[in-house]
N, C-alpha and C positions, 0 to 999 in steps of 0.2 A: 128769452127767445123773441126775435123781432115780431112786432104785431103783423098778423096775417099769415105767418108761416106755420102756425099750429095745425091748421087743417090740411095744409099741403104736405106735411111731413108725416105720412101714415106708415111708410115702410122704410126699411134700411136702404132701398134702392133710390129713395129720394135724397136730395141734398138736405141735410139737417143742420140746424143752427142751435148752438147751445152756449150757455154762459159758464164755461169752466174757468175757475179762478178769476172771475169777473172779466174775462176776455171773451170776445165773440169768436167762436171756433167753427169752422166749416168742415164738415166731414164729407168725404167723397162718397159717391154712389157706388153700387156694386159693379157697374160697367167699368168705371174708372179704376177700381181696385184690380179687376180682372185684366184690363189693358196694361196696367203697370207691370203685373207679373208676367204676362205673355211677352212683353218687350224684354224684360230683364231675365226671366227664367225659362222662357219657351213654353210655358203652360199657364193657363189663367188661374188655376187653383181656386176656382169658384167655390168649391165646397169649404175651403178654409175661410174665405171671406163671409160666406153665409153662416158658418159656425161662430166666427168672431162677433158678428152682428145679430145673431139669433135672438138675443134677449131684448132687442130694440122694441119689438112689438109689445112687450110687457112693461118696460120701464123707460121707454123713449131714450133720449140722449144719455141718460144715466147708465145705459147698458155698458158703456165703456169702462165703468168701474169694476166689472166682473171678469172680463177676458182680455182687455186691452192692457196687458202688463206681462211681466216675465213669466208668471205662472201660466197665463194663457198661451204664450209662445211655447212653453215647455209641454203643455198639454197637446198642442198641435204637433209638436215633434214626436211625442209618444204615440199619437194616433196615426200620423201620416208620414213621419220621417223628417230628415234634416232639410230637404228642399222645401217642404211645406212650411217648416218653421221659418225659413227665409222669407216665404211669401207672407207669413204673419207679420214679420218685422217690417216688410215693405208696406203692409196695410197700416201699421201703427205710424210709420213715418209719414205716409200720405195724410193720415188724419191729424198730423201735426203734433204727435205725441212722442215720436222717437221711441225708445225702449224705456218705458216707465217702470220703475220698481214698484213692488206691492206697497211699500211704505209710503211712497209718494202719492199713491192713489187714496190713501186713508186720510 
C-alpha cells in the first residue's frame, strides 16, 4: 500500500490501494459501483456492493479473497437473483478482477 493511504482507507467507500500479485490495484468506492449498475442495469444494487465489500472492515484489501469470485457471484444470485448477480459481475470488473475463479484466488 502506498505510504500515507493506510489512514485514509478506513471503509469500503474510500478508494483502496492494494498490492495484489505485486501490482498496484485501485478498487472503486461504493458510489462508483452504484453508478455503474444504475447506468447499466437501471438500479444501483447498493446492497450487493455492500455485501461484496462487507469484510473490508475486518481484513482490509484482503476482503476480495472471500467474495470477489465465482462463489460470491453465485451467492448473490441465490440471495437476490440474476440481475443482482450481474451487478456483482460489474463490481468485480470495475475492481479490475473480471470474473475470477476460486482457484485463481488461492
